[in-house]
N, C-alpha and C positions, 0 to 999 in steps of 0.2 A: 504494500500500500504506500503510495507516494503522498507525503504530506508537505505543506509549505514550511519553510523555516520562519520562525517568529523571533523578532527582537522585542523584548519586554522592557518597558520603561516603568519603573516603580516610584510612585509618590510615597516615599518612606513615611513621612509625617502622617499622611492619611491612613496608611495601613497600620502604623503603630497605634493611632487613635481609634482604630476600629475595635480594639479589645481593651477593656479597662483592667489592665494587669499591673498598674503602678508605673507605667512608662514615664509619666510626668515627673517622677522623683529623680530620674536619671535618664535623660533623653539620649545621650550618647551611648550609654549602656544598653538601653532598649533597642536602639538602632543597630548596635553590634550584634545583639541576639537575633534580631530579625534577619540581618544580612548573612549571618553565619550559615544558614541553611540554603541560601540561594545558589551557591556554586554547584551543588548537587543536582539542581534542576537543569543546568545547561546540558544539552544533548538529549534530554528526555522528550518523548512524544507525549503530549498532554491533551486532555479533552478540553474543548472550548464550548461555550454556550452556542446554541444553534444559530442565533442571529445576533447581529450587533444592535445597538440602540435604535438605529434607523429602521430596523426590520428587514434590511437587505440580507439575502442569503450569504452565508459565510462558511468558511471551512469548519468542520466539526472537530478537527484535531490539527496540531502543529508540533513541530520539533523546535524547542527553544534553542536558538543558536547564540543568543547573547542576552545578558541582563544588564541594564543601566539603572542604577539606583540613585535617585536624587534626594539628597539630604539638605536640611536647612536649619538655621538657628543653632541651638546648643548641640544638636545631633551632628553638626559638621565636624565635631571633634573626634568622630569615629575613625578608627584606623581603616586603611584600604583593605579590601578583601580579595585575595587572589581568586581569579575566575570570574569576577564581575567588575563592571566599571562603576566606581563611586564618583558621582558628580556633586560637588559642594556648591549650592546655590549662592551666588554673590549677594542676592537680595531676597526676593520672594521665591519660594519653591515653585509655585504655579507657573510663573513666567519662565523659569529655567526649564521646567518640564515641557512647555510648549516649544521653546527654542530647541531643546534636544530632539523632540519628536519631529519637528520640521527638518532638522538636519539629517534625520534617519529615513525620512519618507522615501527617497529615491533608491536607497540601498537595501531596504528591507522588503522581502517578499510579503511579509505580514507584520504590521506594527501594532503592538498591544500596549496600551497604557493602563496601569492598574491604579485606580482611584475611584472613590465614591463622590468626589467633589463635582457637582453638576456644573458649576461655573467653569471649572477647568475642562470638563468634557465638552462643553459648548465651544471652547476655543481650539479644539483639535481639528485637524483637517479631515474632510470626508474620506472614508476608507480606513481610518485609524480605528482599531477595535478598542473600546473602553470597557474594561472589566472591573468589577468591584473587588475590594480587599478580601472578601470571603473566598474567592477563586484562588488567590495566591496563598492565603492562610491554609486552605484545605490541602494544597499541594505540599506545603511545608510541614504540615502536621501528620502526614502519612507515616 
């Protein structure tokens, strides 16, 4: 079965905030814990929701070929993680995520942005798949 390669851009602050596990007491530590499991996802074929937010038909599976994790604020103190790209937002995370996604559009067979932020989702280019934090959390919790 041939599946497209997916580049996954992660809104780390949004994914951290999706689970009330005390992340606010140590944002860099929480980011490090979240990032630690991501390299193991690179190369995996993963299930995708059947359609994107626009309702357009979309692939049901993809192979994760790259993960770009965008950190902001106190979480920028997190160490780099071999196997993923950690991008430290110079200002707001949403603006950096949009910029990173635009830079990847032409080179990614499938571009996935992981965030629940509706405002951020509205700023993404058509064709970019926006998936919620639960999708990524479920992959990491297996």
